[in-house]
Each structure stands twice: as structure tokens, then as C-alpha cells.
PLY file of the C-alpha trace (Angstrom):
ply
format ascii 1.0
element vertex 335
property float x
property float y
property float z
element edge 334
property int vertex1
property int vertex2
end_header
58.73 83.61 138.96
57.87 83.69 135.04
60.77 86.39 134.87
63.10 84.19 136.71
62.40 80.64 134.37
62.68 83.37 131.07
66.52 84.37 132.11
67.31 80.70 133.11
65.74 79.55 129.49
68.20 82.53 127.70
71.18 81.58 129.56
70.59 77.74 129.04
70.31 78.19 125.26
73.20 81.32 124.86
75.32 78.87 126.88
74.55 76.06 124.08
75.20 78.87 121.48
78.70 79.27 123.22
79.55 75.78 123.55
78.43 75.05 120.07
80.90 77.52 118.68
83.89 76.75 120.69
83.66 72.75 119.32
83.00 74.15 115.69
85.58 73.11 113.29
86.65 74.44 110.12
88.45 72.63 107.16
89.98 74.81 104.53
91.10 73.95 100.73
93.80 75.70 100.16
95.04 75.59 96.68
98.43 77.59 95.59
97.35 78.64 92.36
100.85 80.02 91.38
104.32 78.32 89.92
106.45 77.50 91.18
104.85 76.13 94.33
107.71 75.55 96.35
108.21 79.19 97.19
105.25 78.67 99.09
105.60 75.49 100.42
107.34 76.08 104.25
105.63 79.66 104.57
101.95 77.23 103.80
103.48 74.70 106.53
104.73 77.67 108.64
100.71 79.43 108.52
98.97 76.14 108.69
100.86 74.45 111.90
100.37 78.59 113.33
96.99 78.42 113.17
95.82 74.69 113.71
97.93 75.27 117.51
96.49 78.83 118.12
92.95 77.42 117.58
94.04 73.53 119.26
93.19 72.05 115.67
89.37 73.69 115.26
91.04 74.97 112.10
92.63 72.21 109.54
94.04 72.59 106.23
93.96 70.51 102.94
97.02 72.25 100.96
96.76 71.55 96.86
98.37 72.69 93.61
96.12 73.51 91.30
96.83 69.77 89.17
95.83 68.12 92.57
92.71 69.81 93.00
91.80 68.91 89.58
92.93 65.26 90.20
90.99 65.49 93.70
87.56 67.30 93.28
87.72 68.19 89.29
87.38 64.76 87.60
90.78 66.14 86.20
89.08 68.48 84.09
91.86 71.54 83.39
90.86 74.75 85.25
91.38 78.13 83.93
92.52 81.02 86.50
89.21 82.36 85.39
87.55 79.82 86.65
89.46 78.73 89.55
88.78 82.44 90.68
85.18 81.95 90.39
85.49 78.90 92.33
87.17 80.91 95.14
84.24 83.40 94.71
81.52 80.75 95.31
83.20 78.70 98.08
84.44 75.27 96.46
87.68 76.62 97.46
88.23 78.56 100.86
92.09 80.02 100.37
94.45 80.50 97.61
97.71 82.34 97.22
97.28 83.59 94.05
98.74 86.20 91.18
97.73 89.72 91.97
97.58 90.37 88.00
94.52 87.81 88.19
92.58 89.91 91.15
92.89 93.06 88.66
90.21 91.71 86.65
88.11 91.79 90.00
89.16 95.09 90.80
91.12 97.32 88.46
93.02 99.35 91.65
95.36 96.21 92.00
96.89 96.80 88.60
98.58 99.12 90.31
100.95 97.24 91.47
102.29 96.37 87.70
103.55 100.25 87.18
107.26 99.94 85.90
109.38 101.36 89.17
107.04 101.82 91.32
108.70 100.70 94.72
112.03 101.85 95.49
113.12 99.26 97.15
112.24 95.71 99.35
111.80 98.27 102.49
109.80 100.75 100.52
107.73 97.62 99.16
106.73 96.50 102.86
105.64 99.58 104.29
102.77 99.86 101.31
101.91 95.88 101.29
101.40 95.79 104.92
100.23 99.49 105.90
96.66 101.30 105.35
97.48 101.27 101.28
97.89 97.43 100.90
95.48 96.85 103.08
92.67 99.03 101.29
93.73 97.22 97.97
93.22 93.92 99.98
90.19 94.88 100.85
89.04 96.02 97.38
88.05 92.38 96.74
85.26 91.61 99.36
82.46 93.03 96.96
83.85 90.01 94.55
83.09 87.65 97.92
87.38 87.28 98.51
89.28 88.78 101.33
92.90 89.49 100.52
94.73 88.79 103.76
98.63 89.65 102.61
100.77 90.44 100.15
103.58 87.72 98.73
106.53 87.89 96.08
106.48 84.86 94.61
109.92 85.78 92.64
110.25 89.41 93.98
111.24 91.97 90.97
111.12 90.75 87.89
113.77 90.03 84.96
113.60 89.80 81.81
115.05 85.85 80.48
115.09 85.73 76.57
117.13 85.66 73.41
118.11 89.16 72.68
120.25 91.23 75.51
118.90 94.54 76.76
121.61 97.04 77.13
119.76 100.29 76.34
116.51 101.27 76.16
115.88 100.92 72.26
117.20 97.29 72.23
113.31 96.86 73.16
112.35 97.83 70.17
110.68 95.43 67.42
111.07 92.76 70.41
108.56 90.52 70.78
108.51 90.44 74.64
105.86 87.92 76.89
103.91 89.73 79.38
100.89 89.21 81.87
97.37 89.78 81.54
97.98 92.90 82.93
97.16 95.93 80.73
99.76 97.58 82.96
102.22 95.53 82.02
101.78 95.21 78.00
101.55 99.00 77.75
104.90 99.31 79.81
106.47 97.50 76.63
104.29 98.92 73.88
105.03 102.46 74.83
108.81 101.44 73.71
108.52 100.06 70.44
108.23 96.32 72.08
105.16 93.85 71.10
103.47 92.52 73.87
102.44 88.96 74.09
100.75 88.01 77.27
101.02 84.32 78.08
101.18 81.95 80.94
104.78 81.69 82.59
104.30 78.15 81.90
104.51 78.73 78.39
107.13 80.65 78.02
109.40 78.00 77.22
107.50 76.83 74.00
107.44 80.76 73.15
110.60 81.63 73.14
111.53 77.61 71.18
108.41 78.28 68.57
109.86 82.22 68.18
106.62 83.32 69.15
108.13 85.54 71.72
112.27 86.77 71.84
112.48 87.22 75.70
109.60 87.30 78.39
108.80 88.86 81.57
109.52 86.54 84.37
111.29 85.96 87.92
114.50 84.46 88.90
112.19 82.11 90.66
111.09 80.49 87.81
113.73 80.53 85.34
115.12 77.19 86.27
112.22 75.55 87.56
109.96 76.17 84.96
112.80 75.05 81.78
113.28 78.46 80.84
116.84 78.46 80.57
116.57 75.56 78.00
115.82 78.13 75.63
116.75 81.58 77.14
120.36 81.72 77.77
120.25 85.40 78.75
118.86 87.01 81.60
118.19 90.18 81.72
117.71 92.10 85.03
116.12 94.99 84.77
114.03 94.65 88.01
111.30 96.62 86.68
108.73 96.19 88.89
107.67 93.72 91.70
105.88 89.95 90.86
103.46 89.90 93.58
100.58 87.18 94.54
98.06 87.28 97.15
96.96 85.33 100.36
93.44 85.40 99.88
90.32 84.04 101.53
86.48 83.54 100.63
84.62 86.15 102.24
81.64 84.12 103.35
83.98 81.50 104.75
85.72 84.09 106.34
82.31 85.49 107.86
81.65 82.47 109.35
84.47 82.43 111.63
84.67 83.63 114.85
86.38 87.03 115.76
89.04 85.70 117.63
89.73 83.26 114.71
89.69 85.50 112.44
92.62 87.45 114.33
94.46 84.33 114.29
94.44 83.96 110.58
95.09 87.16 109.27
97.99 87.04 111.77
99.50 84.08 110.73
99.02 85.04 107.21
100.98 88.48 107.58
103.88 86.37 109.55
103.52 83.51 106.64
103.69 86.52 104.06
107.03 87.93 105.37
108.52 84.52 105.40
107.81 84.15 101.81
109.13 87.43 100.49
112.17 87.26 102.50
112.75 83.57 100.54
111.28 85.01 97.26
114.41 87.83 97.82
117.02 84.82 99.07
116.09 82.44 95.95
116.63 85.51 93.34
120.05 86.12 94.89
120.86 82.00 94.35
119.47 81.96 91.15
121.53 84.80 89.70
124.48 82.71 91.27
123.39 79.49 89.76
123.10 81.39 86.11
126.83 82.70 86.37
128.03 79.48 87.25
125.98 77.82 84.33
127.84 79.60 82.10
123.63 81.90 81.39
124.92 85.58 80.68
123.47 88.31 83.10
122.97 91.64 81.43
122.47 94.67 83.89
121.87 98.03 82.60
123.76 101.10 83.92
122.93 103.77 85.79
122.23 106.34 82.92
120.10 103.38 81.05
117.87 102.56 83.61
117.42 106.21 84.45
116.09 106.55 80.81
114.12 103.30 81.17
112.77 105.35 83.81
111.66 108.23 81.93
110.59 106.43 79.06
107.61 104.59 80.97
105.90 107.52 82.57
103.86 108.01 80.04
102.29 104.61 81.52
101.63 106.26 84.56
99.84 108.86 82.75
97.89 106.68 80.47
96.30 104.64 83.59
96.26 107.66 86.03
92.23 107.61 85.40
91.99 103.87 85.70
94.05 102.78 88.84
93.45 106.77 90.86
96.27 109.11 90.86
95.76 109.56 94.45
96.68 105.97 95.21
99.62 105.87 92.77
101.08 109.00 94.41
100.13 107.68 97.95
102.05 104.62 97.31
105.31 106.75 95.60
105.25 109.21 98.46
105.33 106.17 101.40
0 1
1 2
2 3
3 4
4 5
5 6
6 7
7 8
8 9
9 10
10 11
11 12
12 13
13 14
14 15
15 16
16 17
17 18
18 19
19 20
20 21
21 22
22 23
23 24
24 25
25 26
26 27
27 28
28 29
29 30
30 31
31 32
32 33
33 34
34 35
35 36
36 37
37 38
38 39
39 40
40 41
41 42
42 43
43 44
44 45
45 46
46 47
47 48
48 49
49 50
50 51
51 52
52 53
53 54
54 55
55 56
56 57
57 58
58 59
59 60
60 61
61 62
62 63
63 64
64 65
65 66
66 67
67 68
68 69
69 70
70 71
71 72
72 73
73 74
74 75
75 76
76 77
77 78
78 79
79 80
80 81
81 82
82 83
83 84
84 85
85 86
86 87
87 88
88 89
89 90
90 91
91 92
92 93
93 94
94 95
95 96
96 97
97 98
98 99
99 100
100 101
101 102
102 103
103 104
104 105
105 106
106 107
107 108
108 109
109 110
110 111
111 112
112 113
113 114
114 115
115 116
116 117
117 118
118 119
119 120
120 121
121 122
122 123
123 124
124 125
125 126
126 127
127 128
128 129
129 130
130 131
131 132
132 133
133 134
134 135
135 136
136 137
137 138
138 139
139 140
140 141
141 142
142 143
143 144
144 145
145 146
146 147
147 148
148 149
149 150
150 151
151 152
152 153
153 154
154 155
155 156
156 157
157 158
158 159
159 160
160 161
161 162
162 163
163 164
164 165
165 166
166 167
167 168
168 169
169 170
170 171
171 172
172 173
173 174
174 175
175 176
176 177
177 178
178 179
179 180
180 181
181 182
182 183
183 184
184 185
185 186
186 187
187 188
188 189
189 190
190 191
191 192
192 193
193 194
194 195
195 196
196 197
197 198
198 199
199 200
200 201
201 202
202 203
203 204
204 205
205 206
206 207
207 208
208 209
209 210
210 211
211 212
212 213
213 214
214 215
215 216
216 217
217 218
218 219
219 220
220 221
221 222
222 223
223 224
224 225
225 226
226 227
227 228
228 229
229 230
230 231
231 232
232 233
233 234
234 235
235 236
236 237
237 238
238 239
239 240
240 241
241 242
242 243
243 244
244 245
245 246
246 247
247 248
248 249
249 250
250 251
251 252
252 253
253 254
254 255
255 256
256 257
257 258
258 259
259 260
260 261
261 262
262 263
263 264
264 265
265 266
266 267
267 268
268 269
269 270
270 271
271 272
272 273
273 274
274 275
275 276
276 277
277 278
278 279
279 280
280 281
281 282
282 283
283 284
284 285
285 286
286 287
287 288
288 289
289 290
290 291
291 292
292 293
293 294
294 295
295 296
296 297
297 298
298 299
299 300
300 301
301 302
302 303
303 304
304 305
305 306
306 307
307 308
308 309
309 310
310 311
311 312
312 313
313 314
314 315
315 316
316 317
317 318
318 319
319 320
320 321
321 322
322 323
323 324
324 325
325 326
326 327
327 328
328 329
329 330
330 331
331 332
332 333
333 334
């Protein structure tokens, strides 16, 4: 009799726990921490709608830009990208999409993605980013209480808009070129005899205007939207590396989700990332066409100079092989 009562007690209590789990609702503050926002809006909408539908509305979203988050949740005080990552780590923000160069500060292995001419083409990039290597890079953030879900482009291949043409490798010598904070990106240009000047993408227009920089690492997607066309009448189409971002989630929040919800969120993130990458590539094609229609000079390296460019930056690989791991570099190249 006692055994029967105990069994009923256990069954009732576990039944209550399951019901509570089923009825649990989750609200995700998702802050898009990159510019321009437009590239990811549709993909974010696809993601949020799919997750809401497949969880019967148990997971809902509030999608915000950093500016909107500052206004609504931070007393209109400006948030640096470093502070923003801290907010994601402490759970004030549950999800984001941000630059892999910033995530490299949390785990240096992510800087491998900034190596010049690492990816042969978009198919090669997809194989790496969606495969075991990409998953390992995303998981490398877990020790920082952040989990990567998928890689996005937010621009695709990098170009160099500015005031000076790059027709030959020698043209880099003496140029002041804006780069990201990535040490790999900076060394890529320093080794060519240029002076790397790390600054934000939103500072490029003023940087060129004031003479602080001559040209800038950017992407076609940012050329018009961030006003770079106002001061940079030349676009050097070097395509020397991929501009990457990542969809990320707070690890503690992730662990609070039921397993089936985790699967739904992960699958939706991969789907959204594919949509975003396709849109980024198409945006590049359309912007290049727009440049030509507006009299912007697009400079492309010929095959001989491209080969010389690739040869000239090989020392960058050697310099960072210890920090990034030669096995990681080789495994990406061999995909």
C-alpha cells in the first residue's frame, strides 16, 4: 500500500513538472549588433516566425537594434561592443547577431576567419561554416557563456573603398587603410607596407574626410548605406577575405530551453543564416551595378596581381599559426 501511494505521488509530481515545462513561455531580447541592419531584417523575421510557430508561441521575440536597446533598456546611454558582449554574457540580452572579429576577443580561434584568401569561394565557405569546423568555432564561445548558432555574412567578401586605386601590390605601400580590431586584418595590410588604422565601420566616412585614412576595408553592402560613397569615389574589389557575423545566444538561457525547443531554435538559425548569406551575395551584385551607374570607379586586380597579393600575405599565416592553430588553418584549407 505504501509503495502504491509513493508511486502515485511520484507520477503526480512528474506530471505537474511536465505540464509546467510545456506551458513555460520564453521571451527573447534579440539585439542586432551590426550595421547595416537591413541585411538581416528579413532573415530575422523568418527565424522568429518559424520559432514562434513551431513552439506554438511559447518562444516570442523582441528584435532591437543597439540604438533601440540603448533607448529602451539603457537610459539612452551608448553601449560599446565590449559592453554589449558583457550584457549578452550576463543574460541581460538573450540573443544577438554580431561581428566575428569582436567574438575573436572571447576566443582567438575565431580570428582564423579573417585570414586573407582563406576561402576559395562561397561553396567552400558554406562547407566550412556549416560543417564540423564551423560548429567547433561556434562552440568555442561556450566558456564565455555564449553559444554560437550559425554564421552569417552581413556583407560577404570585403572590398576597399577610398580615394586611392589599388592596381598592384605595390600600391598598398604607404596607404592608411581602415581595418577592424582583428590583429589578423591589421597584419594583412601592415605586411604589405600599408598602415592599418583600426576603427568602426561607422567612422569610415569621417575618417576619409579628415584624412585619417585613405581607404577602408568594408563591403559593398555598406558602401551606400553608411555614406561611404560620399567620400570614397573608388571601390577596390580585392575580395581578400569574408566579412562574417554570427547568430549567438546566452548559454544559460539556452540551457533553460527544453531539448525540442533547442532543436527548433538551432534549425531556424541555420535556415535564417542561409537566407542572409544569399541576400548578402545578391546585395553585393546589386551594389556593384549601382556603383557603376553612379560613376563610381570599380577597380579589379588582374589575375597576375591577385596571385602576387596572395603570395605577399603568406607570412600572415605563419605569424598567427601558433595563436590560431596550424591544424585548424590546414583543415579549413583542405575542405
